[in-house]
C-alpha positions in Angstrom: 0.0 0.0 0.0 1.4 3.4 -1.0 1.7 6.4 1.3 -0.9 8.2 -0.8 -3.4 5.3 -0.2 -2.7 5.4 3.5 -3.3 9.1 3.7 -6.5 8.8 1.6 -7.9 6.1 3.9 -7.0 8.1 7.1 -8.5 11.3 5.6 -11.7 9.5 4.7 -12.2 8.0 8.2 -11.4 11.3 9.9 -14.1 13.0 7.9 -16.7 10.2 7.7 -16.3 8.4 11.0 -15.0 11.1 13.3 -16.8 14.0 11.6 -13.7 16.2 11.6 -14.0 19.2 9.3 -12.0 18.7 6.1 -10.2 22.0 6.4 -8.7 20.9 9.7 -7.1 17.9 8.2 -3.5 18.9 7.3 -0.3 16.9 7.5 1.1 19.1 10.2 -2.2 19.4 12.2 -1.9 18.1 15.8 -4.4 15.3 16.4 -5.6 16.6 19.8 -5.1 20.3 19.6 -5.9 21.1 16.0 -8.4 18.3 15.1 -9.9 17.8 18.5 -9.4 14.1 18.7 -10.0 12.9 22.3 -9.7 9.6 24.1 -13.1 8.4 23.0 -12.2 9.2 19.3 -9.0 7.2 19.8 -11.0 4.1 20.7 -12.8 4.5 17.4 -9.5 5.0 15.6 -8.1 1.8 17.0 -11.1 -0.2 15.6 -10.9 1.7 12.2 -7.2 1.1 11.8 -7.6 -2.6 12.6 -10.4 -2.8 10.0 -8.6 -0.9 7.3 -4.9 -1.8 7.9 -5.1 -5.2 9.7 -3.1 -4.4 12.9 -3.9 -3.3 16.4 -2.6 0.0 17.7 -0.6 -0.4 20.9 -0.7 2.7 23.1 3.0 2.5 23.9 3.8 2.7 20.2 1.8 6.0 19.8 4.2 7.9 22.1 5.5 10.8 20.1 2.7 10.6 17.5 1.3 14.2 17.6 0.5 15.2 14.1 -1.5 13.6 11.2 1.9 13.1 9.4 3.3 11.3 12.5 0.2 9.1 12.5 0.5 8.2 8.8 4.2 7.5 9.3 3.3 5.1 12.2 0.8 3.2 10.0 3.3 3.1 7.1 5.9 1.5 9.4 3.5 -1.0 10.8 2.3 -2.3 7.4 5.6 -2.2 5.6 
């Protein structure tokens, strides 16, 4: 799966499942501060990532993941 495909899938679930405004979704946007993703949203993200990418997110692996770009990097590393 290419980086563009990963970004497209992530973008789609942020808009459709988490109802985040499209204009807030930028690579350098902070997940919590800029996009308003909270701990309840994170539970949904875990399920969505498993469904779309086939792996479970481990909280300890998310340390340092602050921006949308960081999150896509994390997914890319996990499925490579």
